[in-house]
NUMIPA-801224 format. One line per 3 residues: for each residue x, y, z of C-alpha. Coordinates in steps of 0.5 Angstrom, whole numbers, always signed. Example, Ala and Ser with C-alpha at 12.3 -4.5 7.8 and 13.67 -1.06 7.14 Angstrom:
2
+25/-9/+16; +27/-2/+14
This chain:
598
+0/+0/+0; +6/+5/+1; +8/+3/-6
+1/+5/-9; +1/+11/-5; +7/+13/-8
+5/+10/-15; -2/+10/-16; -2/+8/-23
+1/+1/-21; -6/-1/-19; -7/-2/-27
-1/-5/-28; -1/-13/-30; +4/-18/-27
+8/-20/-33; +10/-27/-30; +3/-29/-28
-3/-29/-33; -3/-22/-33; -7/-21/-26
-7/-14/-23; -6/-13/-15; -14/-12/-15
-14/-19/-18; -10/-22/-13; -14/-19/-7
-21/-21/-10; -18/-28/-11; -15/-28/-4
-22/-26/-1; -19/-20/+2; -24/-15/+3
-20/-10/+7; -15/-10/+2; -20/-9/-4
-23/-3/+0; -16/+0/+1; -15/-1/-7
-21/+2/-9; -20/+10/-8; -14/+9/-12
-18/+7/-18; -20/+13/-22; -22/+10/-28
-27/+5/-30; -22/+2/-35; -18/+0/-29
-24/-5/-27; -25/-8/-34; -18/-10/-34
-18/-17/-36; -12/-23/-34; -10/-28/-39
-16/-32/-38; -21/-26/-40; -23/-25/-33
-24/-18/-30; -24/-18/-22; -31/-17/-22
-32/-24/-26; -28/-27/-21; -34/-26/-16
-38/-30/-20; -33/-36/-20; -30/-36/-13
-33/-40/-7; -39/-37/-5; -38/-34/+1
-41/-27/+5; -34/-24/+4; -34/-25/-3
-41/-22/-4; -38/-16/+0; -33/-15/-5
-38/-15/-10; -42/-10/-7; -35/-6/-6
-33/-7/-14; -41/-5/-16; -41/+1/-12
-34/+3/-15; -36/+2/-22; -43/+6/-21
-39/+12/-19; -34/+12/-25; -40/+10/-30
-44/+16/-32; -49/+11/-36; -50/+6/-30
-48/-1/-30; -50/-8/-33; -49/-14/-30
-53/-20/-33; -48/-24/-36; -45/-24/-28
-51/-26/-26; -52/-32/-31; -45/-34/-29
-46/-34/-22; -52/-38/-23; -49/-43/-27
-43/-44/-23; -48/-45/-17; -46/-39/-13
-53/-37/-10; -51/-32/-5; -47/-28/-11
-53/-29/-15; -58/-27/-10; -54/-20/-9
-53/-19/-17; -60/-20/-18; -62/-15/-14
-57/-10/-17; -58/-12/-24; -64/-9/-29
-67/-15/-33; -72/-14/-39; -77/-18/-42
-73/-19/-49; -66/-20/-45; -63/-27/-47
-60/-27/-40; -67/-27/-36; -69/-32/-41
-63/-36/-39; -64/-35/-32; -71/-39/-32
-68/-44/-37; -62/-46/-32; -67/-46/-26
-70/-53/-29; -63/-56/-29; -60/-53/-23
-66/-54/-18; -66/-46/-16; -73/-43/-17
-73/-37/-13; -70/-32/-18; -74/-36/-24
-80/-36/-20; -79/-28/-19; -78/-27/-26
-83/-31/-29; -88/-27/-25; -86/-20/-26
-85/-22/-34; -89/-28/-36; -87/-26/-43
-80/-29/-42; -83/-36/-43; -82/-35/-50
-76/-31/-50; -70/-34/-54; -64/-36/-49
-57/-37/-51; -58/-44/-53; -63/-41/-58
-69/-44/-54; -74/-41/-50; -75/-43/-42
-82/-46/-45; -78/-51/-49; -73/-53/-44
-78/-54/-39; -82/-59/-44; -75/-63/-45
-74/-64/-37; -78/-70/-35; -75/-69/-28
-79/-63/-27; -86/-67/-27; -89/-73/-23
-90/-76/-30; -83/-76/-32; -81/-79/-25
-81/-86/-23; -83/-88/-16; -85/-94/-13
-92/-95/-10; -90/-94/-2; -86/-88/-5
-92/-85/-8; -95/-85/-1; -90/-81/+2
-90/-76/-4; -97/-75/-4; -97/-74/+4
-91/-68/+3; -94/-61/+4; -90/-56/+0
-91/-48/+2; -93/-44/-5; -87/-39/-7
-89/-32/-5; -93/-28/-10; -91/-21/-13
-96/-16/-12; -98/-12/-18; -96/-6/-15
-89/-8/-14; -88/-10/-22; -84/-5/-26
-89/-4/-31; -84/-1/-36; -79/-7/-36
-73/-2/-35; -72/-2/-27; -69/-6/-23
-73/-11/-19; -76/-8/-13; -75/-15/-9
-74/-22/-9; -77/-28/-5; -73/-31/+0
-68/-37/-2; -71/-44/-2; -67/-49/+1
-68/-56/-2; -63/-60/+2; -67/-62/+8
-73/-66/+10; -80/-65/+13; -81/-65/+21
-87/-66/+25; -89/-59/+27; -93/-53/+25
-95/-56/+18; -90/-50/+15; -84/-51/+11
-80/-52/+17; -75/-57/+16; -69/-60/+19
-64/-66/+18; -66/-72/+21; -65/-80/+21
-71/-80/+16; -66/-78/+10; -63/-86/+10
-70/-88/+9; -71/-84/+2; -76/-79/+5
-71/-73/+4; -70/-75/-4; -78/-75/-5
-78/-69/-1; -73/-65/-6; -77/-69/-12
-84/-66/-10; -81/-59/-8; -78/-59/-15
-84/-61/-18; -89/-56/-15; -84/-50/-17
-84/-52/-24; -91/-52/-24; -91/-45/-21
-87/-43/-26; -91/-46/-32; -97/-43/-29
-94/-36/-30; -92/-38/-37; -99/-40/-39
-101/-33/-38; -98/-31/-45; -101/-38/-48
-108/-36/-48; -112/-35/-54; -112/-27/-54
-104/-27/-52; -102/-32/-57; -104/-27/-63
-99/-22/-61; -93/-27/-61; -89/-27/-67
-87/-33/-72; -81/-35/-68; -85/-35/-61
-91/-39/-64; -86/-44/-66; -83/-45/-59
-90/-46/-56; -91/-51/-62; -85/-55/-61
-85/-55/-53; -92/-58/-53; -89/-64/-58
-83/-65/-54; -88/-65/-48; -92/-71/-51
-86/-75/-53; -83/-75/-46; -90/-76/-43
-91/-70/-39; -98/-70/-38; -98/-64/-33
-95/-59/-38; -100/-61/-43; -106/-60/-39
-104/-54/-36; -103/-51/-43; -110/-54/-46
-114/-51/-40; -112/-44/-42; -112/-45/-49
-115/-51/-52; -114/-50/-59; -107/-52/-58
-109/-59/-57; -109/-59/-65; -101/-58/-65
-98/-62/-71; -90/-64/-71; -86/-63/-77
-88/-70/-80; -95/-67/-80; -97/-72/-74
-102/-69/-68; -100/-70/-61; -104/-77/-60
-100/-80/-66; -94/-77/-63; -96/-80/-56
-98/-87/-59; -91/-87/-63; -87/-86/-56
-92/-90/-52; -94/-85/-48; -100/-87/-45
-102/-82/-40; -101/-77/-46; -106/-81/-50
-111/-82/-45; -112/-74/-46; -116/-76/-53
-122/-78/-48; -123/-71/-46; -126/-70/-54
-133/-72/-56; -134/-79/-58; -135/-77/-66
-128/-73/-65; -124/-78/-62; -126/-82/-69
-124/-77/-73; -117/-76/-70; -116/-84/-70
-117/-83/-78; -112/-77/-79; -106/-78/-82
-99/-75/-82; -95/-73/-89; -94/-81/-90
-101/-83/-90; -100/-86/-83; -106/-86/-79
-106/-88/-71; -106/-95/-72; -100/-95/-76
-96/-91/-71; -96/-98/-67; -91/-100/-72
-86/-95/-71; -81/-94/-65; -79/-87/-62
-73/-86/-58; -77/-84/-53; -81/-90/-52
-77/-93/-47; -79/-100/-47; -73/-102/-44
-77/-100/-37; -81/-106/-38; -78/-113/-36
-76/-118/-42; -78/-118/-49; -84/-122/-48
-88/-117/-43; -86/-111/-48; -89/-115/-54
-95/-116/-49; -95/-109/-48; -95/-107/-55
-101/-112/-57; -105/-108/-51; -103/-102/-55
-106/-104/-61; -112/-107/-58; -114/-101/-55
-113/-97/-62; -117/-102/-65; -123/-102/-61
-123/-94/-62; -122/-94/-69; -127/-94/-75
-127/-101/-79; -124/-97/-85; -118/-95/-81
-116/-102/-80; -116/-103/-88; -112/-96/-89
-106/-97/-93; -100/-92/-92; -95/-89/-97
-88/-91/-95; -89/-99/-94; -96/-99/-98
-99/-104/-92; -105/-104/-87; -104/-102/-80
-104/-110/-78; -99/-112/-83; -94/-106/-81
-95/-108/-74; -93/-115/-75; -87/-113/-80
-84/-108/-75; -85/-113/-69; -82/-119/-72
-75/-119/-68; -79/-117/-61; -83/-123/-62
-77/-127/-63; -73/-124/-57; -80/-126/-53
-80/-133/-55; -72/-134/-53; -73/-131/-46
-80/-135/-45; -76/-141/-47; -70/-140/-43
-74/-138/-37; -79/-144/-38; -73/-149/-39
-69/-147/-33; -76/-148/-29; -77/-154/-32
-70/-157/-29; -72/-155/-22; -79/-158/-22
-76/-164/-25; -71/-165/-19; -77/-163/-14
-81/-168/-17; -76/-174/-16; -74/-172/-9
-82/-171/-7; -84/-178/-10; -78/-182/-7
-79/-178/+0; -86/-181/+0; -84/-188/+0
-78/-187/+5; -81/-184/+10; -77/-182/+17
-77/-187/+22; -78/-193/+17; -84/-198/+17
-87/-203/+21; -87/-211/+19; -94/-210/+17
-92/-204/+12; -95/-198/+17; -90/-192/+18
-87/-193/+25; -88/-185/+27; -95/-185/+24
-99/-182/+30; -94/-176/+31; -97/-170/+28
-90/-168/+25; -91/-174/+21; -98/-172/+18
-95/-165/+17; -89/-168/+13; -94/-173/+9
-99/-167/+7; -93/-162/+5; -89/-168/+1
-96/-169/-3; -97/-162/-4; -90/-161/-7
-90/-167/-11; -97/-165/-14; -95/-157/-15
-88/-159/-18; -91/-164/-23; -97/-159/-25
-91/-153/-26; -87/-158/-30; -93/-159/-35
-94/-151/-35; -87/-150/-37; -87/-156/-42
-94/-152/-45; -89/-146/-46; -84/-149/-49
-88/-153/-54; -93/-146/-56; -93/-144/-63
-91/-137/-61; -96/-133/-65; -97/-125/-64
-103/-126/-60; -100/-132/-55; -96/-126/-52
-103/-122/-50; -106/-128/-45; -104/-135/-47
-96/-135/-45; -97/-130/-39; -102/-134/-36
-98/-140/-37; -92/-137/-34; -96/-134/-28
-99/-141/-26; -92/-144/-27; -88/-139/-23
-94/-140/-18; -94/-147/-17; -86/-147/-17
-86/-143/-11; -91/-147/-8; -87/-153/-9
-81/-150/-6; -85/-148/+0; -88/-154/+1
-81/-158/+0; -78/-154/+6; -84/-155/+10
-83/-163/+9; -76/-162/+11; -77/-158/+17
-83/-164/+19; -78/-169/+18; -72/-166/+22
-77/-166/+28; -79/-173/+27; -71/-175/+27
-69/-171/+33; -75/-170/+37; -70/-169/+44
-65/-165/+40; -69/-158/+39; -63/-154/+40
-61/-157/+33; -68/-158/+30; -70/-151/+31
-64/-147/+28; -64/-151/+22; -71/-151/+21
-71/-143/+21; -65/-143/+16; -70/-147/+11
-74/-140/+10; -68/-138/+6; -70/-141/+0
-77/-139/+0; -74/-132/+2; -70/-132/-4
-75/-134/-9; -80/-129/-6; -74/-123/-7
-72/-125/-14; -78/-128/-18; -84/-125/-14
-83/-118/-17; -83/-121/-24; -89/-126/-22
-93/-120/-20; -91/-115/-26; -94/-121/-31
-100/-121/-26; -101/-114/-26; -100/-113/-34
-104/-119/-35; -110/-118/-31; -110/-111/-27
-113/-105/-30; -108/-103/-35; -105/-96/-37
-111/-93/-41; -115/-89/-37; -122/-86/-40
-123/-81/-34; -119/-75/-36; -121/-69/-32
-120/-64/-38; -126/-61/-42; -124/-61/-50
-131/-62/-52; -131/-56/-57; -125/-58/-60
-126/-61/-67; -121/-64/-72; -121/-63/-79
-118/-68/-84
């Protein structure tokens, strides 16, 4: 400082041997608030603050990149104030705000947002909203979109709009997240406090002033505790049970829907008339992107404010329901039931640029179909047949005979042609499972048949079992018989699978039913076999219970192993075959006035 007092111009000199940094760069990098404050009086020109190092970073740029500390925010305040004093035309920091947002510096972002003027046509403002869906930081995004809903269709740095980014973020919605049944119970039981709303009188109507206030930062690194029902959360042992993760997920979903609700203000029928061609394209593309990913909440929010957007087409001339069928998004396709009966028939007959109607879409596979979520090729084929059957029931007779341009094929022929490989894979997987299970069943049959004639304790001279009057012996005989009969039945069922013709329609009911009964009888035979073994052990060691009891407890391991590894597969087949499917006709959306034209 003594040197700088004698040579004030040294503040603007760069170090020749170390990446072109000035003394101010070093002070900021070292997070020395005291030194920065002492240096500022010697900075007499705005150019000094704009000096960049060899990485093209000014001292103020460092603030959005270095660790997020209160001291760093204090340094940023000092530099901003100094720059405002030296700049007659004011200061503009939107790029710093975006950098702080990208780099995960919430404290710095909060401060810069308070001092940064943002406009409705500013790409930086649009980028902040777009980034919020990936960074899961929604406070600034919620505030911005409430003030300026038109930012929903403003172009950001990636030449997309925040609406498009949200439509491409499945994790922002419940329909794009996978939850087990018990996780859904927890999810629906968690309360999320709504974000603070912006009062109309605080909104800067001329879109030029700085924000008057920002909502408090939203913390998403905590779990709910029992308390007053508000957002009062703290770390607890429940984190280990997954509640923390589910809470984070729901918080993200609620905030995303709040932002979407604000975006919908510019998507009404009246507001859409004021959008330019590029903005209209943003909206149409976003709806198609949401349909491809199955984000039904995104679509219903928009259709409620502007039902006409349900007629949106993609670049191939396909309507949203055709896109949903191609991508196998049942929740989106179910929206068709919000239309009238006649309109549904009309939609089923509509064709794309290649003359493919709705049924032809079942012969196409989209990368968004995510059929890998279904276990095994056989179940995948069953699901495909259920889709086609649902569409057949809704279509007109002439739609079943319609021929497309690209392949000159009817829907059923087109479906069969494109599912040949899936049928082969399903046949292979079913046969492999049946073969393995048949070997196990045959071994159980052999053992249980032999055990019936070599009973514990042997036989008397007249042939009666020695231990006939013991209760454990009766348990042994009954369990042995049950195991023998069920394993024999299981063998017959699996042989039926091995000798099946494996036609397409067999994958719908016939093969899954045989597999369900085969696995169920196999499980019963294994369980009965272990019960028979336990009963025999009690018969052989009536006075040594200290050996028999622990050993019999271990017999539960094979049963538990079967339940752990095979029972989920069994339940999945059962639910897919006999339980209500993925198609739901009870849609809480009124699109009765919408008409489609061929």
